[in-house]
C-alpha positions in Angstrom: -16.2 20.3 -22.5 -12.8 20.3 -20.7 -14.4 22.4 -17.9 -17.0 19.7 -17.3 -14.3 17.0 -17.2 -12.2 19.0 -14.8 -15.1 19.5 -12.5 -15.8 15.8 -12.4 -12.1 15.0 -11.7 -12.1 17.6 -8.9 -15.0 15.9 -7.1 -14.4 12.3 -8.0 -14.0 11.4 -4.3 -16.9 13.6 -3.0 -19.8 11.2 -2.3 -22.9 12.6 -0.6 -24.5 9.4 0.8 -27.3 11.3 2.5 -28.3 13.0 -0.8 -28.0 9.6 -2.7 -30.2 8.0 -0.1 -32.9 10.7 -0.5 -32.8 10.4 -4.3 -33.0 6.6 -4.1 -36.2 6.8 -2.0 -37.6 9.1 -4.6 -36.3 7.4 -7.8 -36.2 3.8 -6.6 -33.0 3.4 -8.6 -29.6 3.1 -6.9 -27.4 4.1 -9.8 -29.5 7.1 -10.8 -29.6 8.2 -7.2 -25.8 8.6 -7.1 -25.8 10.2 -10.5 -28.3 12.9 -9.3 -26.3 13.3 -6.1 -23.1 13.8 -8.0 -24.8 16.1 -10.4 -25.6 18.4 -7.4 -21.9 18.5 -6.5 -20.9 19.0 -10.2 -23.7 21.2 -11.7 -21.8 22.1 -14.8 -21.0 18.5 -15.6 -24.5 17.2 -14.7 -25.6 16.9 -18.4 -22.7 14.6 -19.3 -22.7 12.3 -16.2 -23.7 8.8 -17.4 -24.2 10.2 -21.0 -24.8 7.3 -23.4 -24.5 4.7 -20.6 -26.9 2.4 -18.7 -27.1 1.5 -15.1 -25.5 -1.8 -15.9 -22.5 0.0 -17.4 -21.9 1.0 -13.7 -23.3 -2.0 -11.9 -22.3 -4.9 -14.0 -18.7 -3.7 -14.7 -18.4 -3.1 -10.9 -19.6 -6.6 -10.2 -17.0 -8.1 -12.6 -14.2 -5.9 -11.1 -15.2 -7.1 -7.6 -15.2 -10.7 -8.7 -11.7 -10.4 -10.2 -10.6 -8.8 -6.9 -12.1 -11.7 -5.0 -10.3 -14.1 -7.3 -7.0 -12.3 -6.6 -7.6 -12.6 -2.9 -8.4 -16.3 -3.3 -5.2 -16.8 -5.3 -3.0 -15.5 -2.6 -4.6 -17.8 0.0 -4.5 -20.8 -2.3 -0.8 -20.2 -3.0 -0.3 -20.2 0.7 -2.0 -23.5 1.1 0.0 -25.0 -1.8 3.3 -23.7 -0.3 2.7 -25.2 3.1 1.3 -28.4 1.8 4.3 -28.9 -0.5 6.6 -28.6 2.6 4.4 -31.1 4.4 4.7 -33.6 1.5 8.5 -33.3 1.5 8.8 -33.6 5.3 6.7 -36.8 5.4 7.6 -38.3 2.1 9.1 -41.4 3.8 6.7 -41.9 6.7 4.8 -45.1 6.1 1.0 -45.2 6.5 -1.6 -47.8 5.6 -3.6 -47.1 2.5 -7.3 -48.0 2.0 -9.4 -49.1 -0.9 -13.2 -49.5 -0.6 -12.7 -48.5 3.1 -10.6 -51.6 3.6 -7.0 -51.8 4.6 -4.8 -52.2 1.5 -1.1 -51.6 0.7 1.4 -49.3 2.4 1.9 -45.8 1.1 3.4 -42.8 2.8 1.9 -39.8 4.5 3.7 -37.5 2.0 2.2 -39.5 -0.9 -1.3 -39.2 0.5 -0.8 -35.4 1.0 0.5 -35.0 -2.5 -3.0 -36.0 -3.8 -4.5 -33.0 -2.0 -1.7 -30.8 -3.3 -2.4 -32.0 -6.8 -6.0 -31.0 -6.5 -5.1 -27.5 -5.3 -2.6 -27.2 -8.2 -5.3 -28.1 -10.7 -7.6 -25.5 -9.0 -4.8 -22.9 -9.3 -4.3 -23.5 -13.0 -8.0 -23.1 -13.5 -7.9 -19.9 -11.4 -5.0 -18.4 -13.4 -6.8 -19.1 -16.7 -10.0 -17.5 -15.4 -8.3 -14.4 -14.1 -6.5 -13.9 -17.4 -9.6 -14.5 -19.6 -12.3 -12.9 -17.5 -13.7 -10.1 -19.6 -15.2 -6.8 -18.5 -18.7 -5.9 -19.6 -17.1 -2.8 -21.2 -18.6 0.2 -23.0 -22.0 -0.8 -24.2 -25.4 0.9 -23.9 -28.8 0.2 -22.6 -29.5 -2.9 -24.7 -25.9 -3.9 -25.3 -25.4 -2.0 -28.5 -22.9 0.9 -28.8 -25.2 3.1 -30.7 -25.4 5.8 -28.0 -21.6 6.0 -27.8 -21.4 6.0 -31.6 -23.7 9.1 -31.6 -21.4 10.8 -29.1 -18.5 10.3 -31.4 -20.3 11.4 -34.5 -20.3 7.9 -36.1 -16.6 7.2 -35.5 -16.5 3.5 -34.8 -12.7 3.6 -34.1 -13.2 6.0 -31.3 -15.8 3.8 -29.7 -13.5 0.8 -29.9 -10.7 2.9 -28.4 -12.9 4.0 -25.5 -13.9 0.4 -24.8 -10.2 -0.6 -24.8 -9.2 2.3 -22.6 -11.9 1.5 -20.0 -10.8 -2.1 -19.9 -7.2 -1.1 -19.4 -8.0 1.3 -16.6 -10.0 -1.3 -14.8 -7.2 -3.9 -15.2 -8.8 -6.1 -17.9 -7.3 -7.2 -21.2 -10.6 -7.3 -23.0 -14.4 -6.8 -22.8 -16.9 -9.5 -23.6 -18.1 -9.6 -27.2 -21.8 -9.3 -26.7 -24.2 -8.3 -24.0 -27.8 -7.3 -23.5 -28.3 -4.8 -20.8 -26.4 -7.2 -18.5 -23.3 -9.4 -19.2 -24.1 -13.1 -19.7 -24.5 -14.8 -16.3 -22.3 -17.6 -17.7 -19.5 -15.5 -16.2 -21.0 -15.8 -12.8 -21.4 -19.6 -13.3 -17.8 -19.9 -14.3 -16.6 -18.0 -11.2 -18.9 -20.1 -9.0 -17.7 -23.3 -10.6 -14.1 -22.3 -9.7 -15.1 -21.6 -6.1 -16.9 -24.9 -5.9 -13.8 -26.7 -7.2 -11.5 -25.2 -4.6 -14.1 -26.0 -1.9 -14.3 -29.6 -3.1 -10.5 -29.9 -2.8 -10.5 -28.6 0.7 -13.4 -30.9 1.6 -11.6 -33.9 0.3 -8.4 -33.0 2.2 -10.4 -32.4 5.5 -12.3 -35.7 5.1 -9.1 -37.7 4.5 -7.4 -36.1 7.6 -10.5 -36.8 9.7 
């Protein structure tokens, strides 16, 4: 009912951590602990809190939101590195230095040219980062085993309303789409993809640091 929704909105920032801690000791479930604690604050809305959802609707969507936030933080720092490294490349574009092949002295190159190799690596990382941030999907609105059956029941069999709900949740969380299929959890391929990007940036930094040393 609208009364239940209004009650939830009025207490959306009211978090009783002590009550949640007590419920978690009893229930051994972090998400359900907070649901029960919020239900105490919103007694009229208690029956509809988490209705149709699963703990991973909360936990997994949150994990993906946090990952995207981390990628945004990484992007700002990576752009800072690119900006300063570009200036360095320009400043030392004509300064000669000895190049090496197979750890042996080879032909002359310039300090700016050497640094441009590091810059190129970071630019490749940033292109990959931009693509990942654009295409990273939310888990979205899916039930206990990844189906939308419970939400379909809530909307009396109206598939279009379920799709609209999924789209709306994605938009509110800052995502363009949700992933096509899940079980209870989203595929951990998403975690691997994010970790691969972090590894790539780390490799670029390691290469630059090794060359400077």
